[in-house]
DSSP file (Angstrom, degrees, kcal/mol; ACC not computed):
  #  RESIDUE AA STRUCTURE BP1 BP2  ACC     N-H-->O    O-->H-N    N-H-->O    O-->H-N    TCO  KAPPA ALPHA  PHI   PSI    X-CA   Y-CA   Z-CA
    1    1 A M              0   0    0      0, 0.0     2,-0.1     0, 0.0     0, 0.0   0.000 360.0 360.0 360.0 131.6   85.7   83.3   66.5
    2    2 A S        -     0   0    0      1,-0.1     2,-0.4     0, 0.0     0, 0.0  -0.469 360.0-111.5 -79.1 149.4   87.5   82.1   69.6
    3    3 A K        -     0   0    0     -2,-0.1     2,-0.4     1,-0.0    -1,-0.1  -0.640  28.3-138.8 -80.5 131.6   85.7   81.3   72.8
    4    4 A K        -     0   0    0     -2,-0.4     2,-0.4     2,-0.0    -1,-0.0  -0.781  17.5-165.7 -95.4 135.2   86.5   83.7   75.6
    5    5 A I        -     0   0    0     -2,-0.4     2,-0.3     2,-0.0    -2,-0.0  -0.958   2.3-164.2-121.1 135.9   87.0   82.2   79.1
    6    6 A T        -     0   0    0     -2,-0.4     2,-0.4     2,-0.0    -2,-0.0  -0.870   6.6-151.1-116.0 155.7   87.0   84.2   82.4
    7    7 A Y        -     0   0    0     -2,-0.3     2,-0.4    33,-0.1    -2,-0.0  -0.968   4.4-162.1-127.1 140.7   88.2   82.9   85.7
    8    8 A E        -     0   0    0     -2,-0.4    37,-0.1     3,-0.0     2,-0.1  -0.945  17.8-129.9-120.1 144.5   87.2   83.9   89.2
    9    9 A S        -     0   0    0     -2,-0.4    36,-0.1     1,-0.2    33,-0.1  -0.349  32.5 -88.3 -84.7 169.5   89.1   83.3   92.4
   10   10 A E        -     0   0    0     -2,-0.1     2,-0.4     1,-0.1    -1,-0.2  -0.343  48.1-108.3 -63.9 157.1   88.0   81.8   95.6
   11   11 A K        -     0   0    0     65,-0.1     2,-0.4    -3,-0.1    -1,-0.1  -0.781  32.9-159.7 -91.4 137.8   86.5   84.2   98.1
   12   12 A F        -     0   0    0     -2,-0.4     2,-0.5     2,-0.0    -3,-0.0  -0.958   5.8-158.4-118.8 134.8   88.6   84.9  101.2
   13   13 A S        +     0   0    0     -2,-0.4     2,-0.3     2,-0.0    -2,-0.0  -0.957  33.0 136.6-111.0 128.9   87.3   86.3  104.4
   14   14 A F        -     0   0    0     -2,-0.5     2,-0.5    41,-0.0    -2,-0.0  -0.983  55.1 -97.9-162.7 162.3   89.8   88.0  106.7
   15   15 A E        -     0   0    0     -2,-0.3     2,-0.5    41,-0.0    -2,-0.0  -0.803  40.0-127.0 -90.6 126.2   90.4   91.1  108.8
   16   16 A I        +     0   0    0     -2,-0.5    40,-0.2     1,-0.2     3,-0.1  -0.613  32.5 170.9 -77.2 122.6   92.3   93.8  107.0
   17   17 A V  S    S+     0   0    0     38,-3.3     2,-0.3    -2,-0.5    39,-0.2   0.787  74.7   2.1 -94.8 -39.6   95.4   94.9  109.0
   18   18 A D        -     0   0    0     37,-1.7    -1,-0.3    36,-0.1    39,-0.3  -0.946  52.1-163.1-153.6 126.5   96.9   97.2  106.3
   19   19 A R    >   +     0   0    0     -2,-0.3     3,-1.6    -3,-0.1     4,-0.3   0.701  61.6 106.3 -83.2 -20.3   95.5   98.0  102.8
   20   20 A V  T 3  S+     0   0    0      1,-0.2    -2,-0.0     2,-0.1    41,-0.0  -0.396  84.9  15.9 -65.4 129.7   98.8   99.3  101.5
   21   21 A G  T 3> S+     0   0    0     -2,-0.1     4,-2.4    41,-0.0    -1,-0.2   0.398  84.1 119.2  93.6  -2.5  100.5   96.9   99.0
   22   22 A G  H <> S+     0   0    0     -3,-1.6     4,-2.0     2,-0.2     5,-0.1   0.905  80.0  45.0 -63.4 -42.0   97.5   94.6   98.3
   23   23 A G  H  > S+     0   0    0     -4,-0.3     4,-2.5     2,-0.2    -1,-0.2   0.894 113.2  50.4 -67.6 -40.6   97.5   95.5   94.6
   24   24 A D  H  > S+     0   0    0      1,-0.2     4,-2.7     2,-0.2    -2,-0.2   0.891 109.8  51.1 -63.8 -39.0  101.3   95.0   94.4
   25   25 A A  H  X S+     0   0    0     -4,-2.4     4,-2.5     2,-0.2    -2,-0.2   0.890 109.6  50.2 -66.5 -38.6  101.0   91.7   96.1
   26   26 A F  H  X S+     0   0    0     -4,-2.0     4,-2.5     2,-0.2    -2,-0.2   0.948 112.6  46.6 -61.6 -47.8   98.3   90.6   93.6
   27   27 A T  H  X S+     0   0    0     -4,-2.5     4,-2.7     1,-0.2    -2,-0.2   0.906 112.6  49.3 -62.4 -42.7  100.5   91.6   90.7
   28   28 A A  H  X S+     0   0    0     -4,-2.7     4,-2.6     2,-0.2    -1,-0.2   0.911 112.0  49.0 -63.3 -42.2  103.5   89.9   92.1
   29   29 A G  H  X S+     0   0    0     -4,-2.5     4,-2.5    18,-0.2    -2,-0.2   0.891 111.7  49.7 -63.2 -39.5  101.5   86.7   92.7
   30   30 A L  H  X S+     0   0    0     -4,-2.5     4,-2.4     2,-0.2    -2,-0.2   0.936 112.3  46.4 -64.0 -48.1  100.2   86.9   89.1
   31   31 A I  H  X S+     0   0    0     -4,-2.7     4,-2.6     2,-0.2    -2,-0.2   0.919 113.2  49.8 -61.9 -44.0  103.7   87.4   87.7
   32   32 A Y  H  X S+     0   0    0     -4,-2.6     4,-2.1     1,-0.2    -1,-0.2   0.938 111.4  48.6 -60.0 -46.8  105.1   84.5   89.8
   33   33 A A  H  <>S+     0   0    0     -4,-2.5     5,-2.5     1,-0.2     4,-0.3   0.882 112.0  49.0 -62.8 -38.8  102.3   82.2   88.8
   34   34 A L  H ><5S+     0   0    0     -4,-2.4     3,-1.0     1,-0.2    -1,-0.2   0.907 110.5  50.5 -67.0 -40.9  102.7   83.0   85.1
   35   35 A M  H 3<5S+     0   0    0     -4,-2.6    -2,-0.2     1,-0.3    -1,-0.2   0.859 111.6  48.2 -63.8 -34.2  106.5   82.5   85.4
   36   36 A E  T 3<5S-     0   0    0     -4,-2.1    -1,-0.3    -5,-0.2    -2,-0.2   0.461 112.7-124.2 -84.3  -1.7  105.8   79.1   87.0
   37   37 A R  T < 5 +     0   0    0     -3,-1.0    -3,-0.2    -4,-0.3    -2,-0.1   0.879  42.6 178.7  59.7  43.0  103.3   78.3   84.2
   38   38 A F      < -     0   0    0     -5,-2.5    -1,-0.1     1,-0.1     5,-0.0  -0.341  38.8 -94.0 -65.2 155.0  100.4   77.6   86.6
   39   39 A E     >  -     0   0    0      1,-0.1     4,-2.4     4,-0.0     5,-0.2  -0.333  44.0-103.2 -62.2 155.9   97.1   76.7   85.0
   40   40 A P  H  > S+     0   0    0      0, 0.0     4,-2.1     0, 0.0     5,-0.2   0.888 119.9  47.9 -54.6 -45.2   94.9   79.8   84.5
   41   41 A Q  H  > S+     0   0    0      1,-0.2     4,-2.4     2,-0.2     5,-0.2   0.916 113.4  47.5 -64.3 -41.8   92.5   79.0   87.4
   42   42 A K  H  > S+     0   0    0      1,-0.2     4,-2.9     2,-0.2    -1,-0.2   0.858 108.5  56.9 -66.8 -33.3   95.5   78.4   89.8
   43   43 A T  H  X S+     0   0    0     -4,-2.4     4,-2.3     2,-0.2    -2,-0.2   0.944 110.5  42.5 -60.9 -49.2   97.1   81.6   88.5
   44   44 A V  H  X S+     0   0    0     -4,-2.1     4,-2.2     2,-0.2    -2,-0.2   0.918 116.2  48.5 -64.7 -44.2   94.1   83.7   89.5
   45   45 A D  H  X S+     0   0    0     -4,-2.4     4,-2.5    -5,-0.2    -2,-0.2   0.915 111.8  49.5 -62.9 -43.2   93.7   81.9   92.8
   46   46 A F  H  X S+     0   0    0     -4,-2.9     4,-2.3     2,-0.2    -2,-0.2   0.924 111.9  47.6 -63.2 -45.6   97.4   82.3   93.7
   47   47 A A  H  X S+     0   0    0     -4,-2.3     4,-1.9    -5,-0.2   -18,-0.2   0.902 113.7  47.8 -63.6 -41.4   97.4   86.0   92.9
   48   48 A T  H  X S+     0   0    0     -4,-2.2     4,-2.7     2,-0.2    -1,-0.2   0.907 111.4  49.8 -66.8 -41.7   94.3   86.6   94.9
   49   49 A A  H  X S+     0   0    0     -4,-2.5     4,-2.7     2,-0.2     5,-0.2   0.889 108.3  53.8 -64.3 -38.6   95.6   84.6   97.9
   50   50 A A  H  X S+     0   0    0     -4,-2.3     4,-1.9     1,-0.2    -1,-0.2   0.912 111.6  45.6 -61.2 -41.8   98.9   86.6   97.8
   51   51 A S  H  X S+     0   0    0     -4,-1.9     4,-1.7     2,-0.2    -2,-0.2   0.912 111.4  51.7 -67.2 -43.2   96.9   89.8   98.0
   52   52 A A  H  < S+     0   0    0     -4,-2.7     4,-0.4     1,-0.2    -2,-0.2   0.927 110.7  48.3 -60.7 -45.2   94.6   88.5  100.8
   53   53 A L  H >< S+     0   0    0     -4,-2.7     3,-1.7     1,-0.2    -1,-0.2   0.906 107.0  56.4 -61.8 -41.0   97.6   87.5  102.9
   54   54 A K  H >< S+     0   0    0     -4,-1.9     3,-2.0     1,-0.3    -1,-0.2   0.868  98.1  62.0 -59.8 -36.2   99.3   90.9  102.3
   55   55 A H  T 3< S+     0   0    0     -4,-1.7   -38,-3.3     1,-0.3   -37,-1.7   0.662 100.7  54.6 -64.6 -14.5   96.2   92.6  103.7
   56   56 A T  T <  S+     0   0    0     -3,-1.7     2,-0.4    -4,-0.4    -1,-0.3   0.355  97.0  79.6 -98.2   5.0   96.9   90.8  107.0
   57   57 A I  S <  S-     0   0    0     -3,-2.0     2,-0.2   -39,-0.3   -39,-0.1  -0.949  79.2-127.3-117.9 129.7  100.5   92.1  107.3
   58   58 A K  S    S+     0   0    0     -2,-0.4     3,-0.2   -41,-0.1     2,-0.1  -0.516  74.2  34.4 -73.2 140.7  101.4   95.6  108.5
   59   59 A G  S    S-     0   0    0     -2,-0.2    -2,-0.1     1,-0.1   -41,-0.0  -0.381  96.7 -77.8 103.5 176.1  103.6   97.5  106.1
   60   60 A D  S    S+     0   0    0     -2,-0.1     2,-0.4   -39,-0.1    -1,-0.1   0.384  97.6  84.8 -99.2   5.6  103.9   97.7  102.3
   61   61 A A        -     0   0    0     -3,-0.2     2,-0.8    -7,-0.1   -39,-0.0  -0.892  69.4-136.7-111.5 136.6  105.8   94.5  101.6
   62   62 A N        +     0   0    0     -2,-0.4    -8,-0.1     1,-0.1    -2,-0.0  -0.809  23.6 176.7 -87.9 112.9  104.3   91.1  101.2
   63   63 A I        +     0   0    0     -2,-0.8     2,-0.2    -9,-0.1    -1,-0.1   0.166  35.0 127.3-102.8  17.4  106.6   88.7  103.1
   64   64 A S        -     0   0    0    -14,-0.1     2,-0.2     1,-0.1    -2,-0.1  -0.495  52.3-136.0 -76.0 142.7  104.5   85.6  102.5
   65   65 A S     >  -     0   0    0     -2,-0.2     4,-2.2     1,-0.1     5,-0.2  -0.485  25.4-107.1 -90.4 166.5  106.2   82.6  101.1
   66   66 A R  H  > S+     0   0    0      1,-0.2     4,-2.8     2,-0.2     5,-0.2   0.903 122.2  55.0 -57.0 -41.2  104.8   80.4   98.3
   67   67 A E  H  > S+     0   0    0      1,-0.2     4,-2.0     2,-0.2    -1,-0.2   0.885 107.2  48.9 -62.6 -39.7  104.1   77.7  100.9
   68   68 A Q  H  > S+     0   0    0      2,-0.2     4,-2.0     1,-0.2    -1,-0.2   0.901 112.3  48.3 -67.1 -40.6  102.1   80.2  103.0
   69   69 A I  H  X S+     0   0    0     -4,-2.2     4,-2.0     1,-0.2    -2,-0.2   0.931 113.2  47.0 -65.0 -45.3  100.0   81.3  100.0
   70   70 A E  H  X S+     0   0    0     -4,-2.8     4,-2.5     1,-0.2    -1,-0.2   0.833 108.7  55.8 -67.6 -31.2   99.4   77.7   98.9
   71   71 A S  H  X S+     0   0    0     -4,-2.0     4,-2.5    -5,-0.2    -1,-0.2   0.913 106.8  49.9 -64.3 -42.8   98.4   76.8  102.5
   72   72 A L  H  X S+     0   0    0     -4,-2.0     4,-2.4     1,-0.2    -2,-0.2   0.915 110.6  50.6 -60.9 -42.8   95.8   79.6  102.4
   73   73 A L  H  X S+     0   0    0     -4,-2.0     4,-2.5     2,-0.2    -2,-0.2   0.926 110.3  49.1 -61.5 -45.1   94.5   78.2   99.1
   74   74 A R  H  X S+     0   0    0     -4,-2.5     4,-2.0     1,-0.2    -2,-0.2   0.930 113.1  46.2 -61.0 -45.8   94.3   74.6  100.5
   75   75 A S  H  X S+     0   0    0     -4,-2.5     4,-2.0     1,-0.2    -1,-0.2   0.876 112.2  51.5 -67.3 -35.7   92.4   75.8  103.6
   76   76 A S  H  X S+     0   0    0     -4,-2.4     4,-2.4    -5,-0.2    -1,-0.2   0.908 109.3  49.5 -66.0 -41.9   90.1   77.9  101.5
   77   77 A F  H  X S+     0   0    0     -4,-2.5     4,-0.5     1,-0.2    -1,-0.2   0.879 110.6  50.8 -65.5 -36.8   89.2   75.1   99.2
   78   78 A E  H >< S+     0   0    0     -4,-2.0     3,-0.5    -5,-0.2    -1,-0.2   0.895 113.0  45.8 -66.9 -39.9   88.5   72.8  102.2
   79   79 A I  H 3< S+     0   0    0     -4,-2.0    -2,-0.2     1,-0.2    -1,-0.2   0.891 113.4  49.0 -69.5 -40.4   86.2   75.4  103.8
   80   80 A N  H 3<        0   0    0     -4,-2.4    -1,-0.2     1,-0.2    -2,-0.2   0.451 360.0 360.0 -84.2  -0.3   84.3   76.2  100.5
   81   81 A R    <<        0   0    0     -4,-0.5    -1,-0.2    -3,-0.5    -2,-0.1   0.485 360.0 360.0 -80.8 360.0   83.7   72.5   99.6
């Protein structure tokens, strides 16, 4: 029997500007991370950060760049250490 592993993302605290598109942003971040062959933990963290950033943007499109998402991840890791 194979061992099952689950992954949890970092926690993000932010003020929600618009809830529309958060799920789509998570899914887009997940697909992007899988296409880029990120490690599993980074995949989950990247998708969650993409969704968190989207919640801070008005409208239904996530206009965040990879660099902005990774910047959020870096700052979150520094805060949570």
